[in-house]
N, C-alpha and C positions, 0 to 999 in steps of 0.2 A: 503494500498499500504507499511507499516511502512515495511514488511516482503521483501520487495525490495532494504532498506536498506543497504547502504554496512559495514556497524556495527554492535553489541548484542544493545540489547534498554540500559542495565546496563552502557551503557558508551554515552547513548545521556545525553545532561546538564537535571537536574528538576528544581525546584525552588530556592534549595540553593546555590547562587554561592559563587563559591572560590578567597579566596582572591590572590592577586597578589604575585608574586613571585620576587626574588634576584637576585642575581649576578648567573650565572653559573659556571659549572670549564671548562677547558683549552677545550672542544671540541667545545663549547658554540664562541668562540673567531673566529672560521672559519667562522661565518657570519658575516655580517656587523651590527650594532647596530642598525639599522633604519625597519631592514629584519626580525631579529635572538629573537625570546623569548630564555629569559634567568630563568635560574634554578638553587638555590642555592644545592650544595654537605653538606651531613652535616653527624656528627656521626651515624645517625643513619638509614641510608640508606648507609654508607660506611659498617656499622656493617654485612649486607646479604652476604649471600654467595650462587650463584646461581651454579649448575650441570645443567648436560643433554646435548643432542644435540642440535644447537641452530637451529631457528623454524621450530621443534616443538611443540605438546601442551601438552606436560609433564613434564615441568621441574620443580627443585627442588629447593626448596629456604631453607636456612639455616638459623636459625636467632632466639634469647633469646625471648622465651614467658612468660607470654602475654608485647606487645611491651607498652610503653605509648608515646602515642605522642601528644604533646599539640596542641588545635587547631590555625587554619592559619600556621604550620608548616610543608610545603608541600618543601621535599626534593629530589632533584635525583643527583642519582651519575652514572657513564659512569662504566658499570661494564668489557665489551670487548668492545672497537673502533673498527667499520668496518674500509675497505679502498676505499667503495662507495662516492659515492657522497655525500654533505653535502644537505638534503633536507632543501627545501624554502617555503614561503607560497605559499598556494595554490595548493601543489604537494598533490597526493593521495597518499599515504604510505600503502604496505599491511606489516604486521604487526602481530606477534603473541603475545596478553597479557594474562598473568595469573595474577589474584586474590590469596593473601593469606591472611587468618587471621589473624590478627597479633595475635589476643588474644589465638587462640588452635594455630595455626600455618599449617592448614589444607588450600590446594587450596582449592579456592571456584570456580573459573572457570578459564579453560582456552581454548582459539579458536581463529584463524584465524580471521581478523577485517581488514577493508580499514579502514584507517582515512585521512583526510585533514589535514594539516597544518594551524593552524589558526584557524581552525573551532569555532565558537564562541556556535556551538549547541552541542560541545561535551566537556564532563567535562575537566577541565582541569590538574588534576591529569591525566589523559588518555592521554591527548596531551602533556603536560611534557615527553615523553614516546618515541616521534615520531620528534619534534622538533627540527629543526637545528641541526642533525647531521649526522655522516656519516651513508650509509647504510652498510647493515652486523654488526651494534651494537648492544650488549644488553647494556640495560638499570635497574638499580631499584628505582623506586618511592617508597615514604614512604609518609603518608595522616593519619589524621584524619577520621575513616568513616562517620561522623558526618560533614566534608568536603565538602562531596562528595555526601551523600545519606543524611542528618539529622537525628536531633536523635531517630526518630524510625531507622534508618537504613536501610537496607536491606533484610527482614523476607527469602523470597525466597532463598537467598543464606547464611542464618543463619550469618546474620555479624550486631549486634547491634549497635548502634550511639556510643557508649561506647570505640567500639574498633577502633584499627590502621590496618589500609592497606599496605600492600606489595604487590606491581605492579610491576611484572619481563614481560619487552618487548621489543621483539625481532625485531629489522630495517630492513625487508627481503629487500624490493624493493619499489623502486616510481616507479609507476603502470602507465605504457603508455595508452592512448585511443586507440582500436580498431579501422583500416579502413573498414567503411558496405562496403558491397559487393550486387551487386543488387544478388536476388533469382531468377534465371533462370531453374537450374534443378533441377527435384526432387522434386518441389513445393509441401506441401502438399496441397489438396485441403480443401478447404473453403464456406462453403455456409454461408450467412448475414441473408436469407429471414428469419430466426426466431430470436427472444428476445434475443437467447442466439446465437455466431457462432458455428457453426458445422467442426471441422477439422478432416480431415483423413491424418494422417502421413503417409509415403510412407514407405513401409520395407526395407531402406536404412542403411548403417551408420547413427549416426548423422554431418553432417558436422562441420568441422573445422575451417570454418570463419563468422564472424558474418553477417550475409545477412539479407535483406530486401526488402520487395514485399509489395509495394504498392495496395490493395484489391479496395479503393474505396478512389478519389482524392478530396480533399476538396479544399474550396475555400478562406481560412483564412490568418489571421497570419501565419508567417512560426516560428516554435519553432527555438529558438538559445541558445545557451550556456547559461548557469545560469538562465534561464526562467524559470517561474513554471508555470509546465503547468497541467492540469487537465485531466484524463484520465477514458473508461472503459477500462479495459483486463480482457483476460483471460490468461493461463497459465499451460502448460501441459510438461511434459517429455519426452527424447526421451525412456526415460528406463522402462517408464509404456505411451506409448500414447494415447492409451483410456480412462485413465483417468488426470477430468481437477484438477489439484491441489488445485489454486485459479481463484476464477474470479468474478467482480462484475459488468456484465452483468444482466439482467433480471429485474424483474418489483421492487424485493425487494435491489437490488442492486445498492449504492451509488459512485458516482465518486470519485479518490481517485485524490488527490492532493497533488503534490511534489515538487521539484527544481532538474534538471537534473543534478547539481553535484551532488545530496546526494544519487544517484541509481547506480546498479553496472552496467559497461559500457558497457557492449554490449547492456543494456537497453538506456543506456545515448547517445549511437553513433546511435542508431536506428530510437528512436524520433525525435532528432536535424536535422533541414535540414527539416521536412514534415509540411504540413499546416493542421491549425484547418480544423476540418471537415472532416479529410482523416479518414481511417483505414487501419491499416500496418500489414505484420504478420512479426517477428522479431526473425533471430534463434541464440541464448546467449549459444556459447558452455561455456564448465565448466569454462575455465581458463576465458573465460572475464563476469562468473557471481557468483558464491559463491565457487569458487575456484576447483581443480582438486581433493582434497581428501574429501573425506567423513568426517565429524564430528557429534559426537553422539550429538542427541538432533537438528539439521539443517538439516529437510527435503531434501533440496533443495542444501545443498554444495557433491560436485561432480556430481552433473547433470547438462544435456545438455537438455535445454531450447527454447520451442517454444512458441513466445507469440503474442495473435492477440490484438492490443489494435486502442482504438477511440480517435482520440484526440479531446476533446471536447470544450476547452480553450485554452489562454496563458497569462500567465500578465508579461513583462517583469520584 
């Protein structure tokens, strides 16, 4: 179920903790000390020049190479301050995150992601780019790669533990959960008689709302926001209606477990309010899934999704 998460795996916390940070620049003063994370700007992050259209996954960062950053020295600089509301703990923030290799100057990764302010499951180096800043802001964070990925670095992105990382974050907006509606028109035909659900999508345009239809109602506890749920699921897209993209139904499938706050919002609101033992059909438009724009390497970005979900258990 990891591919339902709202951010790339390279942003998720590993075994190497990051050191705590000090005071922030003027932007952090917009929020109170007891709710706002604080980060210190410094000469390294201030020296990075960033160009490119805001919110697009192709910015350019210019800086001297190789960057040399001491361990435990995380710096954050607000390059352009937005005029939106300041992000607060618990907010789900849509951002575009770009990682540059401080040794080579090359861009190693650039893609949209949704991060939660204060989420300790995300590396602090990436949280620093979205915590307690106005939406519309562009920030630069610099950090030693070993502080994020350990001494081994991250081979998939050609990042060595001795490298520095330059991270550019565009804080696009705070995501608001959609309001799910009952699925009453153009409902797909679903058969649950076999170990794996059989689904036939109608030949219509993808619905633009998050829609939910209870196929079988259970009698267990009700899923609430923040709960950890265990599910079986099958995923199709309206773009390729006959293809099963992912599923863990069947004899070899293993139920997946995740917090409701850790998945795309359309799926999240589709399972909240349902009872354990229920099987539900959920329509998730791209806007409430992985975004409306296609992203290289992400087969679900830009796609409209249909889930069949069996809720196995819930843990508050």
